[in-house]
ZAMARGU-4260 file (C-alpha; in steps of 0.2 Angstrom, whole numbers, plus 5000, padded with zeros to 4 digits):
<rodrens>
0) 4845/5099/5155 | 4857/5089/5163 | 4871/5083/5152 | 4874/5064/5146 | 4885/5059/5159
5) 4876/5067/5172 | 4860/5058/5168 | 4870/5042/5167 | 4877/5045/5185 | 4859/5050/5192
10) 4852/5033/5184 | 4865/5024/5194 | 4861/5031/5209 | 4843/5025/5205 | 4849/5008/5203
15) 4858/5007/5220 | 4842/5015/5229 | 4830/5002/5220 | 4841/4987/5228 | 4841/4995/5245
20) 4821/4997/5243 | 4820/4978/5242 | 4827/4978/5259 | 4811/4984/5264 | 4800/4971/5255
25) 4782/4976/5259 | 4785/4993/5255 | 4794/4989/5239 | 4781/4976/5233 | 4767/4990/5238
30) 4776/5002/5227 | 4777/4990/5211 | 4758/4986/5214 | 4755/5004/5213 | 4764/5004/5197
35) 4755/4990/5191 | 4738/5000/5194 | 4744/5015/5187 | 4749/5008/5171 | 4731/4999/5173
40) 4723/5016/5174 | 4730/5021/5156 | 4724/5003/5149 | 4705/5007/5154 | 4706/5026/5151
45) 4711/5021/5132 | 4698/5008/5131 | 4684/5019/5136 | 4689/5035/5126 | 4696/5026/5110
50) 4684/5012/5110 | 4670/5023/5102 | 4681/5028/5089 | 4687/5010/5086 | 4671/5003/5083
55) 4667/5014/5069 | 4684/5012/5060 | 4690/5029/5064 | 4707/5032/5058 | 4711/5044/5073
60) 4709/5028/5085 | 4727/5024/5086 | 4732/5042/5089 | 4718/5044/5103 | 4725/5028/5111
65) 4742/5033/5112 | 4739/5051/5117 | 4727/5046/5133 | 4738/5031/5137 | 4753/5042/5142
70) 4743/5044/5159 | 4748/5028/5165 | 4769/5033/5164 | 4764/5050/5170 | 4756/5044/5186
75) 4772/5031/5188 | 4784/5045/5189 | 4774/5060/5196 | 4766/5051/5210 | 4781/5038/5212
80) 4781/5020/5210 | 4792/5004/5204 | 4790/5000/5186 | 4799/4985/5179 | 4802/4990/5163
85) 4810/5005/5166 | 4819/4995/5180 | 4826/4985/5165 | 4837/5000/5160 | 4843/5008/5176
90) 4848/4991/5185 | 4856/4985/5168 | 4867/5003/5169 | 4869/4998/5189 | 4878/4981/5185
95) 4888/4988/5171 | 4894/5000/5182 | 4898/4988/5197 | 4887/4998/5208 | 4875/4981/5210
100) 4877/4963/5208 | 4871/4952/5194 | 4861/4944/5209 | 4855/4960/5214 | 4847/4964/5197
105) 4839/4948/5193 | 4832/4948/5212 | 4825/4965/5211 | 4817/4964/5193 | 4809/4948/5197
110) 4803/4955/5214 | 4795/4973/5203 | 4789/4961/5190 | 4778/4952/5202 | 4773/4967/5212
115) 4767/4975/5196 | 4756/4958/5190 | 4747/4959/5207 | 4744/4977/5207 | 4738/4976/5187
120) 4727/4962/5192 | 4718/4967/5208 | 4715/4983/5197 | 4708/4975/5184 | 4697/4965/5194
125) 4691/4981/5203 | 4686/4989/5186 | 4677/4973/5180 | 4667/4971/5195 | 4664/4990/5195
130) 4652/4985/5180 | 4660/4999/5170 | 4664/4989/5155 | 4646/4984/5155 | 4640/5002/5154
135) 4652/5004/5138 | 4650/4992/5125 | 4662/5002/5114 | 4676/5000/5127 | 4671/4980/5128
140) 4671/4979/5109 | 4689/4988/5108 | 4696/4975/5121 | 4691/4960/5113 | 4700/4968/5096
145) 4715/4970/5106 | 4716/4954/5113 | 4712/4945/5096 | 4726/4955/5088 | 4738/4948/5102
150) 4732/4931/5099 | 4734/4930/5081 | 4751/4938/5084 | 4765/4925/5079 | 4778/4923/5092
155) 4793/4933/5086 | 4780/4947/5081 | 4777/4949/5099 | 4793/4949/5105 | 4798/4962/5092
160) 4786/4974/5096 | 4789/4974/5114 | 4808/4976/5110 | 4803/4991/5101 | 4790/4996/5114
165) 4802/4997/5128 | 4816/5006/5119 | 4802/5021/5118 | 4798/5018/5137 | 4816/5019/5142
170) 4819/5033/5130 | 4805/5042/5140 | 4813/5037/5157 | 4830/5043/5150 | 4823/5059/5143
175) 4814/5063/5157 | 4830/5062/5169 | 4838/5074/5157 | 4823/5087/5161 | 4825/5098/5176
180) 4806/5106/5174 | 4789/5093/5177 | 4784/5102/5161 | 4799/5094/5152 | 4797/5078/5160
185) 4777/5077/5156 | 4781/5082/5137 | 4794/5069/5132 | 4784/5054/5142 | 4768/5061/5132
190) 4777/5060/5116 | 4787/5043/5118 | 4770/5035/5123 | 4761/5040/5108 | 4774/5033/5097
195) 4773/5016/5107 | 4753/5015/5107 | 4751/5022/5091 | 4763/5009/5083 | 4755/4995/5091
200) 4770/4989/5102 | 4769/4979/5116 | 4771/4983/5135 | 4771/4968/5147 | 4763/4978/5163
205) 4748/4985/5150 | 4745/4969/5145 | 4744/4961/5164 | 4729/4973/5165 | 4724/4969/5148
210) 4722/4950/5150 | 4714/4951/5168 | 4700/4963/5160 | 4698/4950/5145 | 4698/4934/5156
215) 4685/4942/5169 | 4675/4953/5160 | 4671/4939/5146 | 4681/4924/5146 | 4678/4920/5129
220) 4690/4934/5124 | 4705/4924/5130 | 4713/4910/5140 | 4726/4908/5154 | 4738/4898/5144
225) 4738/4915/5130 | 4741/4926/5145 | 4756/4916/5149 | 4763/4916/5132 | 4761/4936/5131
230) 4770/4939/5146 | 4784/4927/5145 | 4787/4933/5126 | 4782/4953/5129 | 4792/4952/5146
235) 4809/4945/5138 | 4806/4958/5124 | 4804/4972/5134 | 4822/4968/5143 | 4830/4966/5128
240) 4824/4984/5122 | 4825/4992/5138 | 4841/4984/5146 | 4851/4982/5128 | 4846/4996/5116
245) 4844/5010/5128 | 4854/5004/5145 | 4868/4996/5136 | 4870/5007/5122 | 4871/5024/5133
250) 4883/5015/5144 | 4894/5011/5130 | 4892/5029/5123 | 4896/5038/5140 | 4908/5024/5147
255) 4911/5020/5166 | 4910/5036/5177 | 4923/5039/5190 | 4912/5044/5204 | 4895/5046/5206
260) 4892/5066/5209 | 4878/5073/5218 | 4865/5082/5204 | 4853/5094/5210 | 4839/5086/5199
265) 4823/5077/5201 | 4827/5059/5195 | 4811/5049/5189 | 4810/5029/5188
</rodrens>
């Protein structure tokens, strides 16, 4: 396992790599779309597997939802893709270390967010028109329940749930970057994602697919206005959770490194 200072150095390298990656915008955008689709896979898997438990009111529903949802971040990490929620932590640390500028921070995050949104929506549309939700009534019912819960939540509830969510998502990436084995990385990602989903927190990229499914599978489930409200509140909440409570927190604990030293590790993003 890497030391904490070495892990910070590793993430500073990643922050620089992300900014450099935007110089090839088509590739960076494609990588961001893949991340949106990978998280979408987790959403559809969760609805399909946990849906039958949810419609029966089974108390194991949240546990099952969390257990299967981890596939999304595992795919992002092991396949390689640009996810905006983990970038919120990594790029913030890059700004604090003066490795990237605030303008580069904002531009890279915005570009990644748009790419995640495009990938999520394309994946969601493919799922809707494939008809898989039509043949799994329980998944459709669970989708309706999930969207209703998001609609009923007050603005501050969505914001705070998003803060809590991205604390766990960024801790998953931070801990995975400390690990030097694939099993270790997958294990910490699994438990952190289980905690976030089972607790009912809000992830902006997951919601991109969830709302796309609702809007195009059954337009009565939600509205474009509700979609926009959710993206804004949850996006800002995720930013606060990932950038401040994890990114800034560990920067404060570890202080500024004199240099970014080469490290024999397999970083994840």
